[in-house]
N, C-alpha and C positions, 0 to 999 in steps of 0.2 A: 315271451319263446310260447308257443304250441303244449297242449298237454297232451300224454302218450302212455298208452298202456302200459302198468306194471310201476310208472313213476310217481313219485308227489307231484299231486296237485298244486301250483302255486297260490299263497294265502292271499285274498282278495277282499275286498269290503262293500257293500253293494244295498243300497235301500230295498228294503222290501214293504210291503204290508204291513198294517196294525203298529205303524212307526218304527219297524224292529231294522236296525242296521246288522248284516247278516255278513262274519268272516269268516272263512271257513277254521283257521283257528280257534275260533269258540267252539269250533264243531264239534273236533278230536275227540272220540272216546264214543263215536254217533257216526251210524254208517248216514252216507247221503245218498239220495237220487235229484239229479237235476235233470230236468225238463225243459227243455226247448223247444216253446212253438210259434209261430206268428205272431198271430195276432189273439187278444182279447175277441169274444162273443161273435167269434166266427165258428160256424158249422165243427166244423172236424176240430177247433181246439177245444171247445164248449165239450164235445163228447171226452176228449182225450182228459181233459181237468177232471169230468165228471166220473170217468174213471179209473183213476188215482182217488177222485175222493172216496166213491164206492169200495175200495180196497184198502183204503186208511190204516182201519184197525190194524189187515194183516201187515202194514208196512211196521205202524208202530210195536209189533211185538215182534217184529225182525229187528229192532232195535235200529229203526231207518229213518230217519229225515224227510219229506219231500218238499219239494219246492219246484215250482212252473216260473220261467224266466222270458221276457220276450221285450221287445224293446218300448211297451209302451210305458204310460207313465203311471205315477204311483194312484192320479185319481181312476183312471180308467182301471187299472188294477182292483183296486177296493172296490168299486161297483162292480165288476166280473166276481169277486171271491164271495160276494153277500148274496148278489143275485144267484151264484151256484150253491151257498153253502158250503164253502170249500173250507176244510179242517187244516188247510196248510196254506201258508204265508208264499205270495208271488213277489217277484224280484224287476225291480224296473232295470233296466239295461240301455236305457237310450243313450247313451255316450259309445254302448256297444263292446266295453271293455270284457265284458264275460264273453259275448258270441264271438270275437275275436282270439283270446285265451284256448275257447275250445274251438273253433272253426266252422262256425255253422252258418256263415255270411254266405252263400253262395248265388248264382247268378241262374235266375229263373226266368220262365215266358207265362205271360198271362194273354188270352186272347193275342198273340202273336208280339205282343210289345214284353220286350227282354228288361227286367229290374234286381233287384240285389234283395233278397231277405233270407230268412230263416230258415233253414232245413231242421226240418223236426229231427229233432235229436236226445237222447237220455245220455245220461252217465251216471254211473254207479263209483263213487268212493268212499273206501273201507273206513274203518274207524280213527285209521292214522294218517289217513290223507291221501293215500295211495288210488289212483285211476283203477281198478279194477273191470270193469266191463263198459263196453258202449254199443251203441243203437244209434246208427244213422239213416240220413233217408226213410225214414221209417214211415209205417202207413197207421193210422190211428186204431182199424178194428184187431183184437188179440193183444198188443204191443203192452200194454200193464200187466196180461198173463204173462208175459214172457219175464217183464224186469220182476215179479215179484218173487217167482222162484231162484233168481240170483239173488237177491237183497237176504231172503231165505237160508240160501246155501251158503253166504259168502258170513251170515249172522253165526251160523254153527260150526263153520273154519275157523272162528275165532278170529 
């Protein structure tokens, strides 16, 4: 069943960089930002990851963990994370378990060809595992500047 605003997000387990197995249940007590992006080391995805990296301390101050998610494998994620000095983990969703849960796979067009790809999206989950805000079909410039105040406000609301 897909996620819905103001509803608990079903627990999941996913492999992430640094050999970590991430589960939503394990993250209870912390706010979580999950940002889905199409592909490691592409211009837009690199910029978006750098924007989250550059504001990481502010997300930490808001009791918020950030995770990037794409269908790339862990080796690609480790290389991308290292090259960009990302202070947060990247989740590999090769089987599209999370992509389906958050309904981020969309029909896209590139040079006249249609394909199924990740629609750049971000989700803010509160410390009890409830989806509080979502951004879908986002544009990279200024996006992190919209997510951070929402995380700060949610943290202050308790």
